LUMFITOR-415748 format. One line per 4 residues: number of its first residue (from 1); for each residue x, y, z of C-alpha. Coordinates in Angstrom, 1 decimal. Example, Ala and Ser with C-alpha at 12.3 -4.5 7.8 and 13.67 -1.06 7.14 Angstrom:
2
1 = 12.3:-4.5:7.8; 13.7:-1.1:7.1
This chain:
223
1 = 28.7:96.4:-39.6; 31.7:94.0:-39.0; 31.0:90.4:-38.1; 31.4:89.6:-34.4
5 = 34.6:87.8:-33.4; 33.5:84.2:-33.2; 35.9:83.5:-30.3; 33.8:85.9:-28.1
9 = 30.4:84.4:-29.0; 29.3:81.5:-26.7; 28.5:78.3:-28.6; 25.0:77.4:-27.4
13 = 24.5:74.5:-29.8; 23.4:71.2:-28.1; 26.5:69.2:-27.3; 29.0:72.0:-27.5
17 = 31.0:72.5:-24.4; 33.6:74.7:-22.8; 36.1:73.9:-20.0; 35.4:75.2:-16.5
21 = 38.3:73.5:-14.7; 41.4:71.8:-16.2; 43.0:68.8:-14.6; 45.5:71.1:-12.8
25 = 42.6:73.3:-11.7; 40.8:70.3:-10.1; 43.9:69.4:-8.2; 44.4:72.9:-6.9
29 = 40.7:73.3:-6.0; 40.7:70.1:-4.0; 43.8:71.2:-2.1; 42.2:74.5:-1.3
33 = 39.1:72.9:0.0; 41.2:70.6:2.2; 42.9:73.6:3.7; 39.5:75.2:4.3
37 = 38.1:72.1:6.1; 41.2:72.0:8.3; 40.8:75.7:9.2; 37.1:75.6:9.8
41 = 36.9:72.4:11.7; 40.2:72.7:13.6; 40.5:68.9:13.2; 44.2:69.0:13.8
45 = 43.9:70.7:17.2; 44.1:68.8:20.5; 40.5:69.5:21.4; 39.2:69.5:17.8
49 = 36.1:67.5:16.9; 36.1:64.1:15.3; 35.6:64.9:11.6; 34.2:62.2:9.3
53 = 34.1:62.6:5.5; 31.1:60.9:3.8; 31.0:60.9:0.0; 27.8:60.6:-2.0
57 = 28.5:57.9:-4.7; 30.0:57.9:-7.1; 32.2:60.9:-7.7; 31.4:62.3:-4.3
61 = 33.1:59.3:-2.8; 36.1:59.7:-4.9; 36.3:63.4:-4.0; 36.0:62.5:-0.3
65 = 39.0:60.1:-0.7; 41.1:62.9:-2.4; 40.1:65.4:0.3; 41.1:62.9:3.1
69 = 44.5:62.4:1.4; 45.1:66.2:1.1; 44.0:66.8:4.7; 46.4:64.2:5.9
73 = 49.3:65.7:3.9; 48.5:69.2:5.2; 47.6:68.5:8.8; 49.0:65.0:9.6
77 = 45.5:63.9:10.5; 43.6:61.6:8.2; 39.8:61.9:8.9; 37.7:58.7:8.8
81 = 36.2:58.1:5.4; 32.9:56.5:4.3; 30.2:56.6:1.6; 26.5:57.3:1.8
85 = 24.0:55.8:-0.6; 20.9:57.9:-1.0; 19.0:55.7:-3.5; 16.2:54.7:-1.1
89 = 15.8:58.3:0.2; 15.3:60.0:-3.1; 12.0:62.0:-3.5; 11.5:60.8:-7.0
93 = 11.5:57.0:-6.6; 8.0:56.8:-8.0; 8.8:58.7:-11.1; 12.2:57.3:-12.0
97 = 13.3:53.8:-13.3; 14.5:51.4:-10.7; 18.2:51.6:-10.1; 20.7:49.4:-8.2
101 = 21.8:50.4:-4.7; 25.2:52.0:-4.2; 27.4:51.1:-1.2; 27.0:52.8:2.2
105 = 30.2:52.5:4.2; 30.2:53.8:7.8; 33.8:54.3:9.2; 34.8:52.6:12.4
109 = 33.4:54.6:15.3; 30.3:55.6:13.5; 29.1:59.1:13.2; 27.6:59.8:16.6
113 = 28.8:63.1:18.0; 31.1:63.5:14.9; 31.3:66.5:12.6; 30.2:64.9:9.4
117 = 31.3:66.5:6.1; 29.1:65.3:3.2; 31.0:65.4:-0.1; 29.5:65.6:-3.6
121 = 30.6:66.8:-7.0; 27.9:69.2:-8.0; 25.3:71.1:-6.0; 22.2:72.1:-7.9
125 = 18.6:71.9:-6.6; 19.6:70.6:-3.2; 17.5:67.4:-3.4; 20.4:65.0:-3.3
129 = 21.7:66.7:-0.2; 18.3:66.5:1.4; 18.2:62.8:0.6; 21.6:62.4:2.1
133 = 20.5:64.1:5.3; 17.6:61.7:5.6; 19.9:58.8:5.0; 22.4:60.1:7.6
137 = 19.6:60.3:10.2; 19.3:56.5:10.1; 23.0:56.0:10.7; 23.4:58.0:13.9
141 = 23.3:61.5:15.4; 26.3:63.6:14.4; 27.3:66.7:16.3; 27.0:68.8:13.1
145 = 26.8:68.3:9.4; 28.6:70.3:6.7; 28.7:70.1:3.0; 31.6:70.2:0.5
149 = 31.0:70.3:-3.3; 33.4:70.8:-6.2; 30.9:72.8:-8.2; 27.9:74.9:-7.1
153 = 25.8:75.8:-10.1; 22.9:77.5:-8.4; 19.2:77.1:-8.9; 18.5:75.8:-5.4
157 = 15.0:74.4:-4.8; 15.6:73.9:-1.1; 17.1:76.2:1.6; 20.5:74.6:1.5
161 = 24.0:75.9:1.0; 27.5:74.4:0.9; 30.1:75.1:3.6; 33.0:74.4:1.2
165 = 32.7:75.2:-2.6; 35.4:74.6:-5.1; 33.9:76.8:-7.8; 30.6:78.8:-8.1
169 = 29.4:78.5:-11.7; 26.4:80.6:-12.9; 24.4:78.4:-15.2; 21.1:78.1:-17.1
173 = 18.8:75.3:-16.1; 19.1:73.8:-19.5; 22.9:73.6:-19.4; 24.8:70.5:-18.4
177 = 27.8:70.5:-16.0; 30.1:67.5:-16.5; 32.6:66.5:-13.8; 35.3:64.0:-14.9
181 = 37.7:62.3:-12.5; 40.6:60.1:-13.4; 39.4:57.2:-11.3; 36.3:57.0:-13.4
185 = 36.9:58.8:-16.7; 40.6:58.6:-17.2; 41.2:62.4:-16.7; 40.2:65.2:-14.4
189 = 38.2:68.2:-15.6; 34.9:70.1:-15.4; 33.0:71.3:-18.5; 29.7:73.0:-19.3
193 = 27.6:72.5:-22.3; 24.3:73.5:-23.8; 21.9:70.7:-22.9; 18.4:69.6:-23.5
197 = 17.3:70.7:-20.0; 16.0:67.3:-19.0; 16.7:66.4:-15.4; 19.5:64.2:-14.6
201 = 18.8:60.9:-12.9; 19.7:62.3:-9.5; 17.0:64.1:-7.7; 19.4:66.9:-6.9
205 = 21.3:67.9:-9.9; 20.2:67.4:-13.4; 21.6:68.3:-16.8; 20.8:66.6:-20.0
209 = 19.7:63.8:-17.8; 22.4:61.9:-16.1; 25.4:62.3:-14.0; 28.4:60.0:-14.2
213 = 27.6:58.6:-10.8; 24.2:57.4:-12.0; 24.0:53.9:-13.3; 21.8:55.0:-16.1
217 = 23.7:58.3:-16.7; 25.8:59.8:-19.4; 29.4:60.4:-18.5; 29.6:63.0:-15.8
221 = 26.7:65.1:-16.8; 25.1:67.1:-14.1; 22.6:69.8:-14.3
């Protein structure tokens, strides 16, 4: 029997990785998501809602900034922008090492009666989003809340879904999804690798243990 073509056999060795999105793909994906937000929220119409983008630190905040820029280019309207730290709302505080607080920044005008779009890099179990909803409740009462993520890797543990998804990626729980952004990592890209299966330091996504946005995390790793 002939040997299989090595190029067609997945490399499942720990540490091995393959590219999911190139730098150009990331740019195109963010542009597409910006168009979708404009269309779904009608933020550029005269009677459209006040749309606020809130990024979940760290890379969610950067993605929210990029989305706001693209939305302004495409619609002429720049949505208010902020960030939402979820550290004190995590459901695993008792089981994880203490970590420093990130910055919460509420845009001028607050979030009351606004359509808030939470922005994060990877959606996995849903626990980070649940923590974000708890944190949001203490800031005000939005008209509605939507979710935008660059990557949805499945394996939800809570009944949550994203309204805007850059790319759906079927994964195994033991695999690591790594999101790199130029502002933090010097380049844009998304890759997947065979990991150890340990949960990342976020309650929501986990990979080999840490996402880039975690102070104790490995670069960009999200499960």
